[in-house]
C-alpha positions in Angstrom: -39.1 29.6 9.8 -37.1 27.7 12.6 -38.7 27.0 16.0 -37.5 29.5 18.4 -37.0 26.6 21.2 -34.8 24.9 18.8 -32.7 27.9 17.8 -31.9 28.9 21.3 -28.9 27.3 22.6 -29.3 25.4 25.9 -26.7 26.0 28.8 -26.3 23.8 31.8 -26.3 26.0 35.0 -23.6 24.8 37.5 -24.7 23.6 40.7 -24.2 26.5 43.4 -24.4 25.9 46.9 -27.6 27.0 48.6 -25.8 29.4 50.8 -22.5 31.3 50.0 -20.5 32.3 53.3 -19.2 35.8 52.1 -18.2 38.6 54.3 -16.7 42.1 53.3 -14.4 43.0 56.3 -12.6 46.0 54.9 -13.3 49.0 52.6 -16.9 49.8 51.7 -19.6 47.7 52.9 -22.9 49.1 50.8 -24.9 47.6 48.6 -22.7 48.1 45.3 -19.9 46.4 47.1 -21.8 43.5 48.3 -23.0 43.3 44.5 -19.3 43.3 43.4 -18.3 40.7 46.4 -21.0 38.2 44.7 -19.3 38.8 41.3 -15.9 38.0 43.0 -17.4 35.0 44.5 -18.5 33.9 41.2 -15.5 34.3 39.4 -13.6 32.3 42.2 -16.1 29.4 41.7 -16.0 29.5 37.9 -12.2 29.6 38.3 -12.3 26.3 40.3 -10.6 28.2 43.4 -13.7 28.2 45.7 -16.4 25.6 46.2 -18.8 28.0 47.8 -19.1 26.3 50.8 -16.1 27.4 53.0 -16.4 30.9 54.4 -14.2 33.6 53.0 -13.3 37.4 53.8 -13.0 40.0 51.4 -10.6 42.7 52.8 -11.3 45.2 49.7 -13.8 44.0 47.3 -13.0 46.8 44.8 -9.2 46.0 44.9 -9.8 42.2 44.5 -12.3 42.8 41.7 -9.7 45.1 40.0 -7.2 42.3 40.3 -9.1 39.6 38.8 -10.5 41.8 35.9 -8.1 40.9 33.4 -7.9 37.2 34.1 -9.8 34.5 32.2 -11.3 31.8 34.2 -8.5 29.2 33.2 -5.9 31.8 34.4 -7.2 31.3 37.9 -5.3 27.9 37.9 -2.2 30.0 38.3 -3.4 31.3 41.7 -4.6 29.9 45.2 -7.6 31.3 46.8 -5.8 33.0 49.6 -4.3 35.2 46.6 -7.4 36.8 46.5 -9.3 36.3 49.9 -9.0 35.2 53.4 -10.5 31.9 54.4 -12.1 31.3 57.8 -14.9 31.3 60.0 -17.3 34.3 59.5 
């Protein structure tokens, strides 16, 4: 019987910033919206559009999430960060 540690795939976790500057500025701002905003932020980081350090504003987190849904991480190279969020000081 194989050792359970050796059969478990090992993945490297990318280094994430200690603090993500993210603000929902329009639409709903309840707990579910903030959870969705974190998912949007993760997709932007995974897609290479955002470094997680510059502040971003999400006007409508549900609309942005819907826009991102059909995209694979490699598809984000066809867009700019401003196609999804506003950039600037919180």
